Every structure is written in structure tokens, then in C-alpha cells.
C-alpha positions in Angstrom: 68.6 32.7 -135.2 72.1 34.2 -135.0 75.2 34.2 -137.2 78.2 36.2 -138.4 78.4 38.4 -141.5 81.8 39.4 -143.0 82.0 43.2 -143.1 85.6 43.8 -143.9 89.0 42.3 -144.6 92.5 43.4 -143.9 95.7 42.1 -145.5 99.3 42.5 -144.2 102.2 41.4 -146.4 105.9 41.5 -145.8 107.7 41.0 -149.1 108.9 42.7 -152.3 110.1 42.0 -155.8 113.7 42.2 -157.2 113.9 45.9 -156.6 113.8 47.3 -160.1 111.5 47.4 -163.0 108.6 48.8 -161.0 106.1 47.6 -163.6 103.4 46.8 -161.0 103.1 43.2 -162.2 104.4 41.6 -159.0 102.5 41.4 -155.8 100.1 39.4 -153.6 96.4 38.8 -154.4 93.5 37.5 -152.3 90.7 35.6 -154.2 87.5 34.2 -152.8 87.0 30.5 -153.5 83.3 30.1 -153.6 81.8 26.9 -152.1 81.4 24.4 -154.9 82.8 26.8 -157.5 85.9 26.7 -159.7 89.3 28.0 -158.7 89.5 31.6 -160.0 91.8 32.3 -162.8 94.5 35.0 -162.8 92.4 37.2 -165.1 89.6 37.4 -162.5 89.6 40.5 -160.3 90.9 39.7 -156.8 89.2 40.9 -153.6 92.5 42.6 -152.5 95.8 43.2 -154.2 99.1 44.4 -152.9 101.4 45.7 -155.7 105.2 45.5 -155.4 106.4 48.8 -156.8 109.4 50.7 -155.3 108.2 54.0 -156.9 104.9 53.9 -155.1 105.8 52.0 -151.9 109.5 51.3 -151.3 108.9 49.6 -147.9 108.5 45.7 -147.8 105.7 46.1 -145.3 102.3 46.5 -147.0 98.9 46.8 -145.5 95.5 47.0 -147.2 92.0 47.3 -145.8 88.6 46.8 -147.4 85.6 48.1 -145.4 81.8 47.9 -146.0 82.1 44.5 -147.5 78.5 43.4 -147.8 76.3 41.5 -150.3 77.5 38.9 -152.8 81.0 40.3 -152.9 81.6 39.3 -149.3 82.8 35.8 -148.4 79.7 33.5 -147.7 79.4 30.4 -145.5 81.5 27.6 -147.0 83.8 30.0 -149.0 87.6 30.0 -148.6 90.2 32.7 -149.2 93.2 32.0 -151.5 96.3 34.1 -151.2 98.7 34.0 -154.2 102.1 35.5 -154.9 102.3 37.0 -158.4 105.5 37.3 -160.4 106.0 37.8 -164.2 108.3 35.5 -166.1 110.4 38.3 -167.4 114.2 37.6 -167.3 115.6 38.5 -163.9 112.2 39.0 -162.2 111.6 37.6 -158.8 109.2 38.0 -155.9 109.3 36.9 -152.3 107.0 37.0 -149.3 108.1 36.5 -145.7 104.8 36.8 -143.9 101.1 37.2 -144.8 98.3 37.9 -142.4 94.6 38.1 -143.3 92.1 39.4 -140.8 88.3 39.3 -141.2 86.0 41.7 -139.5 82.5 40.4 -138.8 79.2 41.6 -137.6 76.8 39.5 -135.5 73.5 39.0 -137.3 70.6 38.3 -135.1 67.0 37.7 -136.2 64.3 38.9 -133.9 60.5 38.7 -134.3 59.0 42.2 -134.0 56.1 42.2 -131.6 54.5 45.3 -132.9 52.7 45.7 -136.2 52.5 48.3 -139.0 49.6 50.7 -139.0 46.7 49.6 -141.2 47.2 52.7 -143.4 51.0 52.3 -144.0 50.5 51.8 -147.7 49.0 55.2 -148.0 52.4 56.7 -147.3 54.3 54.7 -149.9 53.4 57.1 -152.7 54.7 60.1 -150.8 57.9 58.2 -149.9 58.5 57.4 -153.5 57.9 61.0 -154.6 60.4 62.2 -152.1 63.0 59.7 -153.2 62.5 60.6 -156.9 62.7 64.3 -156.1 66.1 63.7 -154.6 67.3 61.8 -157.7 66.0 64.3 -160.2 68.9 66.7 -159.6 72.1 65.6 -161.4 74.0 67.1 -158.5 73.0 64.1 -156.5 74.3 61.7 -159.1 77.7 63.2 -160.1 81.1 63.5 -158.5 84.1 65.7 -159.3 86.6 63.0 -160.3 89.5 65.4 -159.9 89.0 64.9 -156.1 89.5 61.1 -156.2 92.7 59.7 -154.8 94.3 63.2 -154.2 95.1 62.3 -150.6 96.6 59.0 -151.6 98.6 60.6 -154.3 99.9 63.2 -151.9 100.8 60.6 -149.2 102.9 58.9 -151.8 104.6 62.2 -152.9 103.0 61.6 -156.4 101.8 65.2 -156.7 104.1 68.1 -157.5 103.4 71.3 -155.7 100.7 73.4 -157.1 102.0 76.3 -159.2 99.5 79.2 -159.5 99.8 80.5 -163.0 97.1 83.2 -163.1 98.5 86.3 -164.9 101.5 84.4 -166.3 102.0 84.2 -170.0 103.1 80.6 -170.8 104.2 80.0 -174.3 102.7 76.9 -176.2 104.7 73.7 -176.0 104.3 72.5 -179.6 106.5 75.2 -181.3 109.3 74.7 -178.7 109.1 70.9 -179.1 109.4 71.2 -182.9 112.4 73.6 -182.6 114.2 71.4 -180.1 113.7 68.2 -182.1 114.8 69.9 -185.3 117.9 71.4 -183.7 119.0 68.3 -181.8 118.0 66.0 -184.6 116.2 63.5 -182.5 113.1 61.5 -183.2 110.0 62.7 -181.4 107.4 60.1 -180.4 104.0 60.7 -181.8 102.4 60.5 -178.4 104.7 63.2 -177.1 103.3 65.6 -179.6 99.8 64.4 -178.6 100.4 65.2 -174.9 101.7 68.7 -175.7 98.7 69.3 -178.0 96.3 68.3 -175.1 98.1 70.6 -172.7 98.2 73.6 -175.2 94.5 73.1 -176.0 93.3 72.3 -172.5 91.8 69.0 -173.7 89.7 67.3 -170.9 91.1 64.0 -169.6 90.3 61.7 -166.7 91.1 63.4 -163.4 91.3 66.9 -164.8 89.3 69.6 -162.9 85.8 70.2 -164.4 85.9 73.9 -163.6 87.5 75.6 -166.6 89.6 78.1 -164.6 91.0 75.4 -162.3 91.7 73.1 -165.3 93.6 75.9 -167.1 95.6 76.6 -163.9 96.5 72.9 -163.6 97.5 72.5 -167.3 99.5 75.8 -167.3 101.4 74.5 -164.2 102.4 71.4 -166.1 103.3 73.4 -169.2 105.5 75.6 -167.0 107.3 72.6 -165.5 108.0 71.2 -169.0 109.4 74.6 -170.1 111.6 74.7 -167.0 112.8 71.1 -167.8 113.8 72.2 -171.3 115.4 75.4 -170.0 117.6 73.3 -167.6 118.4 70.8 -170.3 119.8 73.6 -172.6 121.5 75.7 -169.9 123.3 72.8 -168.2 124.4 71.0 -171.4 122.1 68.0 -170.9 120.8 67.8 -174.5 121.5 64.0 -174.5 118.6 63.6 -172.1 116.1 65.0 -174.6 115.2 61.7 -176.2 114.6 59.7 -173.1 112.6 62.5 -171.6 110.4 62.7 -174.7 109.8 58.9 -174.5 108.5 59.2 -170.9 106.2 62.0 -171.9 104.9 59.8 -174.7 104.1 57.0 -172.2 101.9 59.2 -170.2 100.0 60.9 -173.1 97.0 58.5 -173.1 96.7 58.2 -169.3 95.0 60.4 -166.7 96.2 63.7 -165.4 97.8 62.1 -162.3 100.1 60.1 -164.6 100.9 63.3 -166.4 101.8 65.0 -163.1 104.0 62.0 -162.1 105.9 61.8 -165.4 106.3 65.5 -166.0 107.5 66.0 -162.4 109.9 63.1 -162.6 111.4 64.2 -165.8 111.9 67.7 -164.4 113.7 66.2 -161.4 115.8 63.9 -163.5 117.1 66.8 -165.5 117.5 69.5 -162.8 118.4 67.2 -159.9 115.7 68.7 -157.7 113.2 66.7 -155.8 109.6 67.8 -156.6 108.3 64.5 -158.1 108.6 60.8 -157.5 111.8 58.8 -157.7 113.0 60.8 -160.7 116.6 59.5 -160.5 115.4 55.9 -161.0 113.5 56.5 -164.3 114.0 53.7 -166.7 
């Protein structure tokens, strides 16, 4: 017999939301409608999703690709694809799509009867094969991954990473005392999560995405602390004390997230205050 097996899917979308907000709630999703099954609800994870967010992708042209789509996740005979436009019901929110293209990549599956036969003693090798497999799995190095390497290329392509600052040999003062002094002098309310973020940076608390190597983690955290100090320096030197409260609010929003969100918010707030361009869309911070 012979047939086709879906091995990948590609989605191209021309569309965008209202152009502000950048909450990531709007976009286009592709669900698989299983033969004889119910229509998937919005809470079910889609096969592909394009997110409308001007901070991450300001162009209305979007393209996503999913490769190595095998097994039960892949569309099966009789299944259909459902493409839906998402838009929240917030006041003033809108989404539009001008064009959607879905392409499926398939492999030809052919069944052939093997004319040869296994040697009579093939089972004698099964124990050795299992031992070799188990030996490879015994080492934790074969089962772990440095999560700090994930998505770095994607973050860099979207300009979501500030330049690396090498801090070896620099004495960077703790953030918490300076925060307490600024808040007291300017008489503003400091969000609890901002204090938590600064505590994590001062104490080098591990978070998702942070380097596992202690020296590299210290360098990454010290670089972020240095950017925050520079932000506060510019705020005081340039008479922008009125920006302290909104900046602290943005720090607070990132406190419980991964290190990539820290980098994004800390870099954006630095640019918002200084007028430089080292982060992502700092001048459109809400």
C-alpha cells in the first residue's frame, strides 16, 4: 500500500490588531478538527498561533513553520484544519486579516514486503542492545539541557536582548538600598514585586532562563543591575524624577517572569529614561 503522511505545516498571515495595547491576546490560530470529534474550544492548545504584537513583530506579514510533525499530533485522514481570528472584547480592541495561507508538507508512505529474514540468533543481541541504550541514558548529561540557550537566537532577531555588558572586576552596588533611598526621597509608592526583583538580582537568585554556571549567572545579573543604576542616574541627572513611579511599575510586572522578560523590561525602561535605543520599543511603554 501507499499513502501520504503530514510531516509539517506552514502558516502565512497578513493582518494585525488595532496597533496599540500589545497584550498578545489577538492573533490567528490553527486547530485540528478530528474526524468525528468535537469542535475544539478556545482553551485548547492550537497547532499553530500567530500573535499580533507590535513590540515583537510590527510588520503585518507573519509566517510560522512547524516541522517534524509526526504521530498523533499530526492531522490524520478525515481531519480538517480550522483557522480562527482571535480578538479580545476589551474597549477599542480590533483585529483584521487580509489573507491566510496554510501549506501542508507530506511524506509518501509506502509499505513493502521485505524478502530477506532475520538471522535465527537475532534475539541473542537484544540484551546487548538494551545494555548499550541504558548506558547512554545513565549519564544525566544525556538528559539535561542548558535552558539559558533556548530562544536566544529568536530573542536577538527581535532585538529583545540588550548588549552583553562584561562586569568582571566592576564593583556594582546593591539595588535595594538605592531603591529605598529613592522611594523615600521622592515619596512614591514602591510596588512589592519591584523590591522582590531587586532582591533576586542582588542575591543572584536562580530563575528560568538564567545561566546555570555561577560565574556566567553573576555576570548576567550584574549587567542588569548596572543598567538599572544607569537608569536611575539618568533619571536624577536629567530631572526626570516623575518617571520613577511608572518605571518601578514595569519592573514589578517582570519580577515573577523569566530572565528574558527581565532583560526586556530593564532595557526598555533604560531607553525610556535615557532616550537611547538598546532595548525593545522603549518609547511605546504603557
